[in-house]
N, CA and C atoms as an extended XYZ file, in Angstrom:
366
Properties=species:S:1:pos:R:3:atomname:S:1:resname:S:1:resid:I:1 pbc="F F F"
N         0.749       -1.058       -0.223 N   MET     1
C         0.190        0.141        0.000 CA  MET     1
C         0.804        1.265        0.158 C   MET     1
N         2.329        1.036        0.037 N   SER     2
C         2.989        2.124        0.114 CA  SER     2
C         2.705        3.055       -1.481 C   SER     2
N         3.106        4.179       -1.376 N   GLY     3
C         3.026        4.747       -2.590 CA  GLY     3
C         1.856        5.244       -3.118 C   GLY     3
N         0.606        4.918       -2.318 N   MET     4
C        -0.963        5.380       -2.450 CA  MET     4
C        -1.021        6.567       -2.015 C   MET     4
N        -1.838        7.209       -2.134 N   SER     5
C        -2.254        8.625       -1.636 CA  SER     5
C        -3.029        8.627       -0.627 C   SER     5
N        -3.130        9.585        0.456 N   ARG     6
C        -3.776        9.416        1.693 CA  ARG     6
C        -5.201        9.305        1.280 C   ARG     6
N        -5.684        9.614        0.043 N   GLU     7
C        -7.136        9.570       -0.066 CA  GLU     7
C        -7.231        8.214       -0.472 C   GLU     7
N        -6.408        7.582       -1.394 N   GLN     8
C        -6.606        6.137       -1.795 CA  GLN     8
C        -6.573        5.393       -0.150 C   GLN     8
N        -5.775        5.439        0.406 N   LEU     9
C        -5.542        4.878        1.720 CA  LEU     9
C        -6.870        4.926        2.417 C   LEU     9
N        -7.019        6.236        2.517 N   LEU    10
C        -8.732        6.097        3.062 CA  LEU    10
C        -9.487        5.499        2.548 C   LEU    10
N        -9.811        5.423        1.146 N   LYS    11
C       -10.747        4.400        0.520 CA  LYS    11
C       -10.341        2.989        0.743 C   LYS    11
N        -9.323        2.735        0.745 N   GLU    12
C        -8.776        0.991        1.186 CA  GLU    12
C        -9.398        0.966        2.562 C   GLU    12
N        -8.983        1.562        3.553 N   GLU    13
C        -9.328        1.277        4.589 CA  GLU    13
C       -10.987        1.039        4.904 C   GLU    13
N       -11.868        1.848        4.206 N   ALA    14
C       -13.400        2.150        4.009 CA  ALA    14
C       -13.979        1.046        3.508 C   ALA    14
N       -13.192        0.377        2.216 N   ASN    15
C       -13.445       -0.833        1.638 CA  ASN    15
C       -13.098       -2.142        2.355 C   ASN    15
N       -12.126       -2.236        3.389 N   ALA    16
C       -11.972       -3.070        4.283 CA  ALA    16
C       -13.169       -3.051        5.276 C   ALA    16
N       -13.610       -2.217        5.722 N   MET    17
C       -14.691       -2.025        6.699 CA  MET    17
C       -16.081       -2.553        6.036 C   MET    17
N       -16.069       -1.915        4.586 N   PHE    18
C       -17.322       -2.685        3.836 CA  PHE    18
C       -17.369       -3.967        3.943 C   PHE    18
N       -16.314       -4.769        3.576 N   LYS    19
C       -16.325       -6.027        3.552 CA  LYS    19
C       -16.297       -7.002        4.971 C   LYS    19
N       -15.776       -6.062        5.976 N   ALA    20
C       -16.411       -6.614        7.126 CA  ALA    20
C       -17.941       -6.321        7.619 C   ALA    20
N       -18.577       -5.800        6.922 N   ALA    21
C       -19.948       -5.469        7.184 CA  ALA    21
C       -19.857       -4.518        8.257 C   ALA    21
N       -19.032       -3.713        8.269 N   ARG    22
C       -19.165       -3.096        9.245 CA  ARG    22
C       -19.474       -1.018        8.726 C   ARG    22
N       -20.847       -1.518        8.341 N   PHE    23
C       -21.138       -0.460        7.274 CA  PHE    23
C       -21.123        1.092        7.507 C   PHE    23
N       -21.678        1.600        8.993 N   GLU    24
C       -21.686        2.885        9.557 CA  GLU    24
C       -19.849        3.428        9.734 C   GLU    24
N       -19.240        2.500       10.171 N   GLU    25
C       -17.672        2.737        9.994 CA  GLU    25
C       -16.954        3.042        8.769 C   GLU    25
N       -17.497        2.356        7.790 N   ALA    26
C       -17.431        2.558        6.394 CA  ALA    26
C       -17.782        3.934        5.681 C   ALA    26
N       -19.090        4.092        6.301 N   ILE    27
C       -19.423        5.555        5.734 CA  ILE    27
C       -18.707        6.609        6.081 C   ILE    27
N       -18.407        6.366        7.646 N   GLY    28
C       -17.315        7.570        7.858 CA  GLY    28
C       -16.249        7.575        7.405 C   GLY    28
N       -15.509        6.500        7.022 N   ALA    29
C       -14.300        6.428        6.417 CA  ALA    29
C       -14.227        6.740        4.947 C   ALA    29
N       -15.430        6.505        4.092 N   TYR    30
C       -15.584        7.000        2.933 CA  TYR    30
C       -15.725        8.283        2.747 C   TYR    30
N       -16.377        8.957        3.876 N   GLY    31
C       -16.820       10.452        4.095 CA  GLY    31
C       -15.437       11.609        4.134 C   GLY    31
N       -14.418       10.861        5.105 N   ARG    32
C       -13.269       11.387        5.004 CA  ARG    32
C       -12.363       11.061        3.977 C   ARG    32
N       -12.434       10.288        2.964 N   ALA    33
C       -11.702       10.248        1.917 CA  ALA    33
C       -12.448       11.311        0.905 C   ALA    33
N       -13.863       11.492        0.997 N   ILE    34
C       -14.536       12.239        0.033 CA  ILE    34
C       -13.968       13.516        0.458 C   ILE    34
N       -13.897       13.989        1.512 N   ASP    35
C       -13.720       15.400        2.154 CA  ASP    35
C       -12.252       15.608        1.634 C   ASP    35
N       -11.245       14.664        1.356 N   ALA    36
C        -9.860       14.953        1.668 CA  ALA    36
C        -9.751       15.054       -0.143 C   ALA    36
N       -10.356       14.431       -0.958 N   ILE    37
C       -10.100       14.323       -2.462 CA  ILE    37
C       -10.658       15.902       -3.074 C   ILE    37
N        -9.771       16.403       -3.606 N   LYS    38
C        -9.757       17.927       -4.227 CA  LYS    38
C       -10.271       17.806       -5.436 C   LYS    38
N       -10.538       16.963       -6.350 N   ASP    39
C       -10.909       17.052       -7.807 CA  ASP    39
C       -12.117       16.366       -7.459 C   ASP    39
N       -13.381       16.990       -7.302 N   LYS    40
C       -14.699       16.375       -7.062 CA  LYS    40
C       -15.078       15.972       -8.560 C   LYS    40
N       -14.581       15.537       -9.654 N   THR    41
C       -14.765       14.895      -10.486 CA  THR    41
C       -13.814       13.952      -10.862 C   THR    41
N       -13.014       13.689      -10.158 N   SER    42
C       -12.325       12.298      -10.087 CA  SER    42
C       -12.814       10.975      -10.233 C   SER    42
N       -12.227        9.793      -10.739 N   ALA    43
C       -12.751        8.776      -10.502 CA  ALA    43
C       -12.615        8.061       -9.170 C   ALA    43
N       -11.677        8.509       -8.464 N   LEU    44
C       -11.481        8.056       -6.847 CA  LEU    44
C       -12.884        8.844       -6.231 C   LEU    44
N       -13.134       10.157       -6.549 N   TYR    45
C       -14.257       10.860       -5.711 CA  TYR    45
C       -15.554       10.078       -6.067 C   TYR    45
N       -15.741        9.922       -7.314 N   LEU    46
C       -17.152        9.273       -7.633 CA  LEU    46
C       -17.205        7.931       -7.268 C   LEU    46
N       -15.990        6.937       -7.246 N   THR    47
C       -15.836        5.530       -6.708 CA  THR    47
C       -16.525        5.959       -5.247 C   THR    47
N       -15.784        6.612       -4.713 N   CYS    48
C       -16.029        6.858       -3.035 CA  CYS    48
C       -17.576        7.045       -2.728 C   CYS    48
N       -18.095        8.079       -3.307 N   LEU    49
C       -19.261        8.366       -3.512 CA  LEU    49
C       -20.426        6.992       -3.596 C   LEU    49
N       -19.912        6.411       -4.771 N   ASN    50
C       -20.946        5.155       -4.899 CA  ASN    50
C       -20.752        4.003       -3.868 C   ASN    50
N       -19.372        3.921       -3.452 N   ASN    51
C       -19.162        2.978       -2.298 CA  ASN    51
C       -19.948        3.354       -1.056 C   ASN    51
N       -19.879        4.322       -0.869 N   ARG    52
C       -20.636        4.795        0.346 CA  ARG    52
C       -22.213        4.871        0.252 C   ARG    52
N       -22.390        4.849       -1.013 N   ALA    53
C       -23.821        4.473       -1.254 CA  ALA    53
C       -24.262        3.367       -1.014 C   ALA    53
N       -23.409        2.430       -1.461 N   ALA    54
C       -23.595        1.015       -1.262 CA  ALA    54
C       -23.918        0.594        0.420 C   ALA    54
N       -22.941        1.330        1.207 N   CYS    55
C       -22.901        1.119        2.665 CA  CYS    55
C       -24.637        1.891        3.071 C   CYS    55
N       -24.841        2.692        2.741 N   ASN    56
C       -26.137        3.135        2.962 CA  ASN    56
C       -27.273        2.519        2.464 C   ASN    56
N       -27.122        1.882        1.495 N   GLN    57
C       -27.992        0.891        1.081 CA  GLN    57
C       -27.893       -0.269        1.857 C   GLN    57
N       -26.988       -0.893        2.442 N   GLN    58
C       -27.344       -2.082        3.343 CA  GLN    58
C       -27.900       -1.587        4.305 C   GLN    58
N       -27.889       -0.154        5.210 N   LEU    59
C       -28.525        0.130        6.396 CA  LEU    59
C       -30.081        0.767        5.634 C   LEU    59
N       -30.163        0.640        4.671 N   SER    60
C       -31.682        1.354        4.244 CA  SER    60
C       -31.683        2.590        4.258 C   SER    60
N       -30.629        3.421        4.095 N   ASN    61
C       -30.619        4.809        4.449 CA  ASN    61
C       -30.762        5.513        3.141 C   ASN    61
N       -32.081        5.348        2.524 N   PHE    62
C       -32.352        5.633        0.994 CA  PHE    62
C       -32.338        6.820        0.374 C   PHE    62
N       -32.271        7.880        1.603 N   HIS    63
C       -32.162        9.143        0.835 CA  HIS    63
C       -30.472        9.535        0.658 C   HIS    63
N       -29.893        9.141        1.533 N   ALA    64
C       -28.512        9.428        1.164 CA  ALA    64
C       -27.841        8.372        0.035 C   ALA    64
N       -28.523        7.369       -0.003 N   VAL    65
C       -28.036        6.267       -1.379 CA  VAL    65
C       -28.794        7.549       -2.755 C   VAL    65
N       -29.374        7.953       -2.627 N   ILE    66
C       -29.943        8.878       -3.773 CA  ILE    66
C       -29.334        9.959       -4.123 C   ILE    66
N       -28.695       10.697       -2.983 N   GLU    67
C       -27.928       11.825       -2.620 CA  GLU    67
C       -26.486       11.513       -3.399 C   GLU    67
N       -25.781       10.338       -3.041 N   ASP    68
C       -24.619        9.942       -3.543 CA  ASP    68
C       -24.544        9.791       -4.844 C   ASP    68
N       -25.613        8.837       -5.135 N   THR    69
C       -25.578        8.085       -6.691 CA  THR    69
C       -25.992        9.153       -7.717 C   THR    69
N       -26.656       10.162       -7.179 N   SER    70
C       -27.320       11.514       -8.133 CA  SER    70
C       -26.042       12.172       -8.651 C   SER    70
N       -24.894       12.318       -7.660 N   VAL    71
C       -23.729       13.111       -7.858 CA  VAL    71
C       -23.018       12.293       -8.709 C   VAL    71
N       -22.878       10.767       -8.600 N   VAL    72
C       -22.007        9.823       -9.557 CA  VAL    72
C       -22.687        9.957      -10.933 C   VAL    72
N       -24.040       10.120      -11.223 N   LEU    73
C       -24.594       10.067      -12.262 CA  LEU    73
C       -24.750       11.334      -13.051 C   LEU    73
N       -24.480       12.516      -12.797 N   GLU    74
C       -24.311       13.638      -13.237 CA  GLU    74
C       -22.645       13.525      -14.126 C   GLU    74
N       -21.989       12.792      -13.253 N   HIS    75
C       -20.632       12.576      -14.086 CA  HIS    75
C       -20.678       11.729      -15.302 C   HIS    75
N       -21.579       10.586      -14.574 N   GLU    76
C       -21.156        9.199      -15.541 CA  GLU    76
C       -22.587        8.766      -15.298 C   GLU    76
N       -23.530        9.375      -16.673 N   PRO    77
C       -24.780        8.892      -16.277 CA  PRO    77
C       -25.102        7.334      -16.919 C   PRO    77
N       -24.109        6.620      -17.330 N   LYS    78
C       -24.209        5.352      -17.639 CA  LYS    78
C       -23.614        4.479      -16.523 C   LYS    78
N       -23.543        4.991      -15.275 N   ASN    79
C       -22.992        4.201      -14.081 CA  ASN    79
C       -23.855        3.123      -13.772 C   ASN    79
N       -23.776        1.737      -14.282 N   VAL    80
C       -24.735        0.903      -13.833 CA  VAL    80
C       -25.023        0.802      -12.479 C   VAL    80
N       -23.862        0.474      -11.386 N   LYS    81
C       -24.257        0.311       -9.956 CA  LYS    81
C       -24.579        1.743       -9.759 C   LYS    81
N       -24.628        2.733       -9.820 N   ALA    82
C       -24.990        3.613       -9.424 CA  ALA    82
C       -26.676        4.092       -9.551 C   ALA    82
N       -26.801        3.513      -11.182 N   LEU    83
C       -28.316        3.594      -11.194 CA  LEU    83
C       -28.946        2.485      -10.596 C   LEU    83
N       -28.398        1.474      -10.850 N   ILE    84
C       -29.328        0.165       -9.712 CA  ILE    84
C       -29.321        0.576       -8.136 C   ILE    84
N       -28.413        1.170       -7.408 N   ARG    85
C       -28.362        1.520       -6.168 CA  ARG    85
C       -29.613        2.831       -6.135 C   ARG    85
N       -29.514        3.670       -6.753 N   ARG    86
C       -30.367        4.714       -6.827 CA  ARG    86
C       -32.120        4.229       -7.303 C   ARG    86
N       -31.963        3.140       -8.352 N   GLY    87
C       -33.390        2.746       -8.590 CA  GLY    87
C       -33.736        2.056       -7.201 C   GLY    87
N       -32.902        1.084       -6.771 N   LEU    88
C       -33.654        0.435       -5.504 CA  LEU    88
C       -33.848        1.510       -4.104 C   LEU    88
N       -33.274        2.164       -4.516 N   ALA    89
C       -33.478        3.538       -3.208 CA  ALA    89
C       -34.982        3.768       -3.281 C   ALA    89
N       -34.751        4.420       -4.870 N   PHE    90
C       -36.464        5.144       -5.162 CA  PHE    90
C       -37.567        4.233       -4.626 C   PHE    90
N       -37.250        2.779       -5.068 N   GLU    91
C       -38.447        1.651       -4.620 CA  GLU    91
C       -38.308        1.719       -3.017 C   GLU    91
N       -37.285        1.788       -2.442 N   GLY    92
C       -37.544        1.821       -1.206 CA  GLY    92
C       -38.324        2.761       -0.404 C   GLY    92
N       -38.129        4.148       -1.123 N   LEU    93
C       -39.085        4.983       -0.836 CA  LEU    93
C       -40.088        5.329       -1.506 C   LEU    93
N       -40.759        3.980       -1.942 N   GLU    94
C       -41.977        4.176       -2.991 CA  GLU    94
C       -42.022        5.180       -4.038 C   GLU    94
N       -41.151        5.430       -4.307 N   LYS    95
C       -41.099        6.781       -5.654 CA  LYS    95
C       -40.698        5.614       -6.923 C   LYS    95
N       -42.104        4.928       -7.229 N   TYR    96
C       -41.911        3.950       -8.341 CA  TYR    96
C       -41.572        3.987       -9.748 C   TYR    96
N       -41.827        5.532      -10.125 N   ARG    97
C       -41.860        6.040      -11.283 CA  ARG    97
C       -40.280        6.134      -11.614 C   ARG    97
N       -39.689        7.099      -10.493 N   SER    98
C       -38.278        7.315      -10.711 CA  SER    98
C       -37.438        5.947      -10.479 C   SER    98
N       -37.929        4.898       -9.979 N   ALA    99
C       -37.366        3.656       -9.906 CA  ALA    99
C       -37.038        3.087      -11.033 C   ALA    99
N       -38.415        2.971      -11.344 N   LEU   100
C       -38.492        2.195      -13.136 CA  LEU   100
C       -37.786        2.963      -13.954 C   LEU   100
N       -37.652        4.349      -14.196 N   ALA   101
C       -36.623        4.802      -15.053 CA  ALA   101
C       -35.172        4.735      -14.825 C   ALA   101
N       -34.893        4.460      -13.814 N   ASP   102
C       -33.218        3.747      -13.356 CA  ASP   102
C       -33.207        2.520      -14.262 C   ASP   102
N       -34.048        1.946      -13.433 N   ILE   103
C       -34.006        0.174      -13.741 CA  ILE   103
C       -34.173        0.406      -15.324 C   ILE   103
N       -34.930        0.933      -16.173 N   ARG   104
C       -35.206        0.762      -17.550 CA  ARG   104
C       -33.526        1.469      -18.217 C   ARG   104
N       -33.281        2.558      -17.544 N   GLU   105
C       -31.765        2.842      -18.066 CA  GLU   105
C       -31.034        1.964      -17.911 C   GLU   105
N       -30.940        1.032      -16.697 N   VAL   106
C       -29.869        0.080      -16.719 CA  VAL   106
C       -30.103       -1.218      -17.461 C   VAL   106
N       -31.573       -1.344      -18.103 N   LEU   107
C       -31.534       -2.639      -18.801 CA  LEU   107
C       -31.408       -1.940      -20.487 C   LEU   107
N       -31.455       -0.535      -20.680 N   ALA   108
C       -31.171       -0.238      -22.013 CA  ALA   108
C       -29.471       -0.169      -22.404 C   ALA   108
N       -28.798       -0.037      -21.095 N   ILE   109
C       -27.458       -0.552      -21.061 CA  ILE   109
C       -26.911       -1.671      -21.150 C   ILE   109
N       -27.333       -2.656      -20.678 N   ASP   110
C       -27.362       -4.071      -20.498 CA  ASP   110
C       -28.474       -4.989      -19.940 C   ASP   110
N       -29.410       -5.456      -21.487 N   PRO   111
C       -30.616       -6.307      -20.570 CA  PRO   111
C       -30.493       -7.370      -20.027 C   PRO   111
N       -29.098       -7.961      -19.665 N   ARG   112
C       -28.947       -9.112      -18.869 CA  ARG   112
C       -28.624       -9.034      -17.509 C   ARG   112
N       -28.624       -7.690      -17.201 N   ILE   113
C       -28.694       -7.658      -15.736 CA  ILE   113
C       -29.651       -8.375      -14.849 C   ILE   113
N       -29.382       -9.133      -14.163 N   ASP   114
C       -30.540       -9.867      -13.267 CA  ASP   114
C       -31.537       -9.386      -12.469 C   ASP   114
N       -30.326       -8.353      -11.443 N   ILE   115
C       -31.468       -7.669      -10.405 CA  ILE   115
C       -32.422       -6.613      -11.307 C   ILE   115
N       -31.766       -5.748      -12.285 N   ALA   116
C       -32.689       -5.130      -13.058 CA  ALA   116
C       -34.059       -5.601      -13.504 C   ALA   116
N       -33.590       -6.648      -14.264 N   ASN   117
C       -34.918       -7.644      -14.669 CA  ASN   117
C       -35.784       -7.895      -13.606 C   ASN   117
N       -35.639       -8.450      -12.391 N   LYS   118
C       -36.231       -8.871      -11.495 CA  LYS   118
C       -37.129       -7.579      -11.026 C   LYS   118
N       -36.216       -6.463      -10.669 N   ALA   119
C       -36.813       -5.322      -10.146 CA  ALA   119
C       -38.055       -4.543      -11.012 C   ALA   119
N       -37.981       -4.509      -12.278 N   GLN   120
C       -38.852       -3.922      -13.349 CA  GLN   120
C       -40.146       -4.522      -13.475 C   GLN   120
N       -40.534       -6.052      -12.708 N   HIS   121
C       -41.535       -6.885      -12.778 CA  HIS   121
C       -42.087       -6.861      -11.151 C   HIS   121
N       -41.495       -5.801      -10.213 N   ARG   122
C       -42.129       -6.056       -9.285 CA  ARG   122
C       -43.325       -5.111       -8.916 C   ARG   122
């Protein structure tokens, strides 16, 4: 891990927490990485936002998922992970039209994605 930037090290620390199902701690660690990253359009920044959204998804913090994934999608409109996470979060908030729009976008990108196929038929 030597040679990694401080921001990258914070992300790796958060990833380890996520893998250990320590989602609340991972949210904090991703937040520290996000705050430390100067370029708010960088791949590292967007990955940290998307990963923090995954943690919030595990905790059913749907508003936080939508907030982070929406930023990712502003820069990467075809980010399948962000679209799926946001679509499922909209579903969790009973915002079915918005959920279906994101799920349909995923299926337009790749119709073989199982979770999106199942979600569109609920």
